[in-house]
Steps between C-alpha positions, in 0.01 A plus 500: 500500500492876450873520563563228240297690237679829572839334490404322176396828337824669591711204396317467167538873434873481578550204265314676217711811550823300483387320189368811333845647416366852530224454249140613573290244691126491430538847354678633808856615538701295754473762777127534439460119506695481825274768657188317376624171646573656838161675502325168420687324775408774752135483387494121543660522842249766608206307368615185677547688826152654476342165414659338805430783743144576388378153419120505501494883534481610142385859577790565737744354247374741235540799733853393591585455132364846424718652773810327364415616148472859620835470678659362184350780288625760750852363491490482118385864484776613735757317288363633172508861624813468709686774313212748529461414866874544555477847343214595733691363800804701398295817481353437846846431646627814327233705673523335844879468503637753246866445425513140619766320299433140393796282417429276198755317287864522612622856449151642451289731716151638424246741638131568424380817336351762733152636428649829370692304236841528665725223625617557855788283617619424854878490465791481738724805474819446700304232692214737588148438369425781252215541259564603137277580202608323179586780254665419167501870419737584786866474398603434859371358823368804686462499877297745705713707739272376779606137425866565420616536862292199598687276260839628605571773241667805652305798367700776660734655248321357195506729199146526351613589150327237283164581346239223511138474381242411768122488518518852644722628217871549489704471818864500601675188625843392617708207371568210733544125508295223665732227626243218453158503343305173509158392374422146605802290401623768257788695658712776348790684658628855470189625318512853359227713656376852566369656822220750436475822698273473809133519403568469126402135464204305643627153408837344427559409138652177372667628183738381232819503711354182659278376218780499241684248714220245470484229242140605421179645633154438359129523580280190500135504605534808722824380659840661452766229478863591555775257411857543622806408302649160579800540728 
């Protein structure tokens, strides 16, 4: 019998929605009416299940109903605050796994903000995992001398004749190219870069010579989202 009532509620709600032609139903918009119908059907199914299982045990039925109500409220709260919770989760991930790149929509990659306010990105430079700090103020990608050899850049014979601004002040760097620089599914080739003198730079910088090749970059809820150009 319970199944028949539930099915009848859902069928009646569906018929009313089809006949409503998008107009408000009992003061509710169609999507709100659909949600109310489904909620009523779930409530009837739950009540029928409790009545059958706890027949003659009214106290136990009330306790079980209270538990289900709490579960429902908990799920509703999680859904209502899903964006805030996502932001908190992103911050936690950013602290536990700084630089971890998340692939979202096709052609997009994102990272969480670090506690110091910077965005640290785990990229692939010439196929080698290399960490960069997102820096819109840097005109070029700048690589530490200590990382240059590791990613296959020959540093012997480089001419350190380009002045660059770093957290430690001005430093000299040498012009070079990175054959491939990839972040998630975003991949750029022959990227203009600089190699800083040994000891001049604490972190690699992801500057405009890479960023200007992107379709866009933006910040949403403590996440940096990079979007590559469609190939």
